C-alpha positions as CSV (number, residue, x, y, z in Angstrom):
1,X,13.5,-9.3,10.8
2,X,13.9,-7.8,7.4
3,X,14.7,-4.2,7.0
4,X,11.1,-3.2,6.3
5,X,9.4,-0.9,8.8
6,X,5.8,-1.5,9.9
7,X,4.7,1.6,8.0
8,X,6.3,0.2,4.8
9,X,4.6,-3.2,5.1
10,X,1.3,-1.6,5.9
11,X,1.7,0.6,2.8
12,X,2.4,-2.5,0.6
13,X,-0.6,-4.3,2.1
14,X,-2.9,-1.3,1.6
15,X,-2.0,-1.1,-2.1
16,X,-2.8,-4.7,-2.7
17,X,-6.2,-6.2,-3.6
18,X,-8.0,-8.8,-1.5
19,X,-7.4,-11.4,-4.3
20,X,-3.7,-10.7,-4.3
21,X,-3.5,-11.2,-0.6
22,X,-5.5,-14.4,-0.7
23,X,-3.3,-15.8,-3.4
24,X,-0.2,-15.0,-1.3
25,X,-1.7,-16.5,1.8
26,X,-2.4,-19.8,0.1
27,X,1.3,-20.7,0.6
28,X,1.5,-20.1,4.4
29,X,-0.3,-21.5,7.4
30,X,-3.7,-20.0,8.2
31,X,-3.8,-16.8,10.2
32,X,-4.6,-17.1,13.9
33,X,-8.1,-16.4,15.2
34,X,-8.9,-12.9,16.2
35,X,-11.4,-10.5,17.9
36,X,-12.4,-7.3,16.2
37,X,-11.6,-4.2,18.3
38,X,-12.9,-1.7,15.7
39,X,-14.7,-2.1,12.4
40,X,-14.3,-2.9,9.7
41,X,-15.9,0.5,9.0
42,X,-16.0,2.9,6.2
43,X,-15.5,6.7,6.4
44,X,-14.1,9.7,4.7
45,X,-10.8,11.4,5.0
46,X,-9.7,14.9,3.8
47,X,-6.9,14.7,1.2
48,X,-4.4,17.5,1.3
49,X,-2.2,18.6,-1.6
50,X,0.6,20.9,-2.4
51,X,1.1,22.7,-5.7
52,X,4.4,21.5,-7.2
53,X,4.9,19.2,-4.2
54,X,6.3,22.0,-2.1
55,X,3.8,24.8,-2.0
56,X,1.5,25.6,0.9
57,X,-0.9,22.8,1.7
58,X,-4.6,23.0,0.6
59,X,-7.6,20.8,1.0
60,X,-7.9,18.8,-2.3
61,X,-11.0,16.9,-1.5
62,X,-12.3,13.9,0.4
63,X,-11.8,10.2,-0.3
64,X,-13.4,7.1,1.1
65,X,-11.3,4.9,3.3
66,X,-11.9,1.7,5.2
67,X,-10.3,0.7,8.5
68,X,-10.2,-2.2,11.0
69,X,-8.4,-3.1,14.2
70,X,-8.1,-6.6,15.6
71,X,-6.5,-8.5,18.5
72,X,-5.3,-12.0,17.5
73,X,-5.1,-15.0,19.8
74,X,-1.5,-14.2,20.8
75,X,-2.7,-10.7,22.0
76,X,-1.0,-8.7,19.2
77,X,-3.0,-5.7,17.9
78,X,-3.2,-5.2,14.1
79,X,-4.5,-2.3,12.2
80,X,-5.6,-2.1,8.6
81,X,-6.4,1.0,6.5
82,X,-7.0,1.1,2.7
83,X,-8.5,3.5,0.2
84,X,-12.0,2.5,-0.9
85,X,-14.8,0.5,0.7
86,X,-13.4,-3.1,0.9
87,X,-14.2,-4.3,4.5
88,X,-12.7,-7.7,3.8
89,X,-9.4,-6.2,2.6
90,X,-8.8,-4.0,5.7
91,X,-9.7,-6.9,8.0
92,X,-7.1,-9.1,6.2
93,X,-4.6,-6.3,6.4
94,X,-5.1,-5.9,10.2
95,X,-4.7,-9.7,10.6
96,X,-1.5,-9.7,8.6
97,X,-0.2,-6.6,10.5
98,X,-0.7,-8.5,13.8
99,X,1.1,-11.6,12.6
100,X,4.0,-9.6,11.0
101,X,4.7,-8.1,14.5
102,X,5.6,-11.6,15.7
103,X,9.4,-12.0,15.4
104,X,9.1,-15.8,14.9
105,X,6.4,-15.6,12.2
106,X,7.6,-12.4,10.5
107,X,10.1,-13.9,8.1
108,X,7.7,-16.5,6.8
109,X,4.8,-14.1,6.2
110,X,7.2,-11.3,4.9
111,X,8.7,-13.7,2.3
112,X,5.4,-15.2,1.3
113,X,3.1,-12.1,1.3
114,X,4.9,-8.8,1.6
115,X,7.9,-9.3,-0.6
116,X,6.1,-10.6,-3.7
117,X,3.4,-7.9,-3.4
118,X,6.2,-5.2,-3.1
119,X,8.0,-6.6,-6.1
120,X,4.8,-6.6,-8.2
121,X,3.9,-3.1,-7.1
122,X,7.4,-1.9,-8.0
123,X,7.2,-3.5,-11.4
124,X,3.8,-1.9,-12.1
125,X,5.1,1.5,-11.0
126,X,8.2,1.1,-13.3
127,X,5.9,0.1,-16.2
128,X,3.7,3.1,-15.7
129,X,6.7,5.4,-15.4
130,X,8.1,4.0,-18.7
131,X,4.8,4.6,-20.5
132,X,4.7,8.2,-19.2
133,X,8.3,8.8,-20.2
134,X,7.6,7.6,-23.7
135,X,5.1,10.5,-24.1
136,X,7.4,13.2,-22.7
137,X,8.0,16.2,-24.9
138,X,11.5,17.5,-24.8
139,X,11.2,21.2,-25.7
140,X,15.0,21.7,-25.8
141,X,15.2,19.0,-28.5
142,X,12.4,20.7,-30.5
143,X,14.1,24.1,-30.4
144,X,17.4,22.5,-31.5
145,X,15.7,20.9,-34.4
146,X,14.1,24.2,-35.5
147,X,17.5,25.9,-35.4
148,X,16.7,28.3,-32.6
149,X,20.0,27.9,-30.9
150,X,23.2,29.5,-32.3
């Protein structure tokens, strides 16, 4: 199996859209049948924050999440969680979670679904960071230009 943990692949799947997952799944065999164990259901979760990333935690607010748990035909249990209200997305995530736990099927679904999604998410994150870096103000540079330094 590739060096991606279950938490990592679930994170990649949770950040994807239903359309992105469907496009990736077009290149692989259909997912096995399943039985719903829980959901899909929508609820709220308290989001906690920390000032500066390291201060004491505080309740920032609530956000909507969707979740689903399934058991596939092979008996594997899959869970899906995602921000928002998309019931189809979390059901698909749960089905993919179940199939990715199978050592024989994992490489196929990882290469066809998880790896391309992770690469696309990394590229989007890098582009957003580059846009943010372009607007960064360097105060040291400004004081040097004004002649404040000896």
